[in-house]
C-alpha positions in Angstrom: 9.9 5.4 4.0 13.3 4.8 5.6 16.2 2.7 4.2 18.4 1.0 6.9 21.1 -1.7 6.8 22.0 -4.6 9.1 24.5 -7.5 8.9 23.2 -11.1 9.0 25.2 -14.2 8.0 28.1 -12.0 7.0 25.9 -10.1 4.4 25.0 -6.4 4.4 21.2 -6.4 4.0 18.8 -3.5 3.6 15.3 -2.9 4.9 12.6 -0.4 3.9 10.4 0.7 6.7 7.2 2.8 6.6 6.1 4.0 10.1 2.5 5.2 9.7 1.5 5.2 13.4 -2.1 4.5 14.6 -5.1 4.9 12.4 -4.1 2.9 9.3 -5.7 -0.2 7.7 -3.8 -2.6 5.5 -4.4 -5.6 3.4 -1.5 -7.8 2.7 -0.3 -11.3 1.6 2.9 -10.9 3.7 4.3 -13.5 6.1 3.8 -11.1 9.1 0.6 -9.2 9.5 -1.1 -10.6 6.4 -4.8 -10.3 5.9 -6.9 -7.2 6.5 -6.5 -5.2 9.7 -5.2 -2.2 11.6 -1.5 -1.9 11.4 1.1 0.8 12.2 4.1 0.0 10.0 5.3 -2.0 6.9 8.7 -3.6 6.7 10.3 -4.9 3.4 13.4 -6.7 4.7 16.2 -8.1 2.5 17.3 -11.6 3.5 20.2 -13.8 2.2 19.6 -15.7 -1.0 18.6 -19.3 -0.1 16.9 -18.1 3.1 16.2 -21.2 5.2 14.9 -20.0 8.6 11.8 -21.8 9.7 10.5 -18.8 11.7 10.1 -16.0 9.1 7.3 -14.2 11.0 9.3 -14.1 14.2 12.4 -13.0 12.3 10.5 -10.2 10.7 8.9 -9.2 14.0 12.5 -8.9 15.5 13.5 -6.6 12.6 10.4 -4.3 12.8 9.3 -1.7 15.4 7.0 -2.6 18.3 3.2 -3.0 17.7 1.3 -4.5 14.9 2.7 -4.3 11.4 3.2 -6.0 8.1 6.5 -7.7 7.3 7.6 -9.0 3.9 11.0 -10.3 2.8 13.0 -10.6 -0.4 16.5 -11.6 -1.5 16.4 -8.7 -3.9 18.4 -5.6 -3.1 15.8 -3.3 -1.4 18.0 -0.2 -2.0 17.3 -0.7 -5.7 13.6 -0.1 -5.2 11.4 1.7 -7.7 8.9 4.4 -6.5 6.1 6.1 -8.3 3.5 8.7 -7.2 0.4 9.6 -9.1 -2.7 11.4 -7.9 -1.9 11.0 -4.2 -1.2 7.3 -4.6 2.4 6.0 -3.9 3.7 2.6 -5.0 7.1 1.2 -4.1 8.4 -2.1 -5.5 11.4 -4.2 -5.0 11.9 -6.7 -7.8 14.0 -9.8 -8.1 13.1 -12.7 -10.5 15.2 -15.6 -9.2 12.5 -18.1 -10.0 10.0 -16.4 -12.4 6.8 -18.4 -12.6 3.3 -18.3 -14.0 0.1 -18.5 -12.0 -0.7 -21.4 -14.4 2.2 -22.3 -16.6 1.6 -22.5 -20.4 2.0 -25.9 -22.0 5.7 -26.7 -22.6 7.1 -24.1 -20.2 10.4 -25.0 -18.6 10.6 -25.7 -14.9 11.8 -22.4 -13.3 13.4 -24.3 -10.4 16.1 -25.5 -12.8 17.2 -21.9 -13.6 20.4 -20.5 -12.2 20.2 -19.0 -8.7 19.4 -15.3 -8.6 17.8 -13.0 -6.1 14.0 -13.2 -6.1 10.6 -11.9 -5.1 8.6 -9.0 -6.2 7.2 -7.0 -3.2 4.9 -4.0 -3.7 3.7 -1.5 -1.1 0.9 0.9 -2.2 -0.3 3.8 -0.1 -3.6 5.5 -0.9 -4.9 8.7 0.7 -8.5 7.5 1.1 -10.3 5.1 3.4 -11.7 2.0 1.7 -14.2 -0.8 2.3 -12.9 -4.3 2.6 -14.2 -5.1 -0.9 -12.4 -2.0 -2.3 -9.2 -3.1 -0.6 -9.4 -6.5 -2.2 -10.1 -5.0 -5.6 -7.0 -2.8 -5.1 -4.8 -5.8 -4.3 -6.1 -7.4 -7.5 -5.3 -4.3 -9.5 -1.8 -4.0 -8.0 -1.1 -7.7 -8.9 -2.5 -7.2 -12.4 -0.3 -4.2 -12.9 2.8 -6.2 -11.7 2.0 -8.9 -14.2 1.5 -6.3 -17.0 4.8 -4.6 -16.2 6.7 -7.9 -16.1 5.3 -9.0 -19.5 5.9 -5.6 -21.0 9.5 -5.7 -19.8 10.0 -9.0 -21.6 9.7 -11.4 -18.6 7.5 -14.3 -19.5 5.9 -14.7 -16.1 3.3 -13.4 -13.6 5.9 -13.0 -10.8 7.6 -15.4 -8.4 6.1 -17.8 -5.9 7.1 -15.7 -3.0 5.8 -12.3 -4.1 3.9 -10.1 -1.6 1.6 -7.1 -1.8 0.5 -4.6 0.9 -2.1 -1.8 0.3 -2.2 0.9 3.0 -5.1 3.3 3.6 -6.2 5.6 6.4 -8.8 4.1 8.7 -12.3 5.6 8.3 -12.7 5.7 12.1 -9.5 7.8 12.6 -10.2 10.7 10.2 -9.7 8.8 6.9 -12.9 10.3 5.5 -15.8 8.3 4.0 -14.9 4.9 2.8 -14.4 4.4 -1.0 -16.5 1.5 -2.2 -14.6 1.0 -5.4 -10.9 0.2 -6.1 -9.3 -0.8 -9.4 -8.7 0.3 -12.9 -12.2 1.8 -13.6 -12.4 3.7 -10.3 -10.6 6.9 -9.1 -8.5 4.7 -6.8 
């Protein structure tokens, strides 16, 4: 992972870039490269608060390297990312809660859009050392999202995240030496 900076709209903005090269599969909810497929890189780019461009995928493509990749954006300071490694799995998160929200708001919850403006979006990139089936990838995304929600609630934030959150799970491709595909992913599996 590499941290770089650029200037846009008079603001110094950071980006986190992972360059994996060929032979990696990813599942993501990101604006650029979302879905399941073979990708070579992941970019988590900071953008100005109140981002209003109507071409976010093209903008991300211009910031990333050549080839297929995953691009996500946030107004949060990416240089303040958190990183954890456990059992060969790496997770990196950038966290901003400008407009915290619930997947389904409890009765009587205030409208988060009325809150004061703050940087927002929770983006998580998780890299595993094993190849996975599509079903295991989906289960891993579910687990990453559940872990995000648990962490937010345990930290005292009454929300499941923000409306612009993105997740990317990265695994080596089975066809390119990633080993046998794991068929399970999640809290009751090794991965």
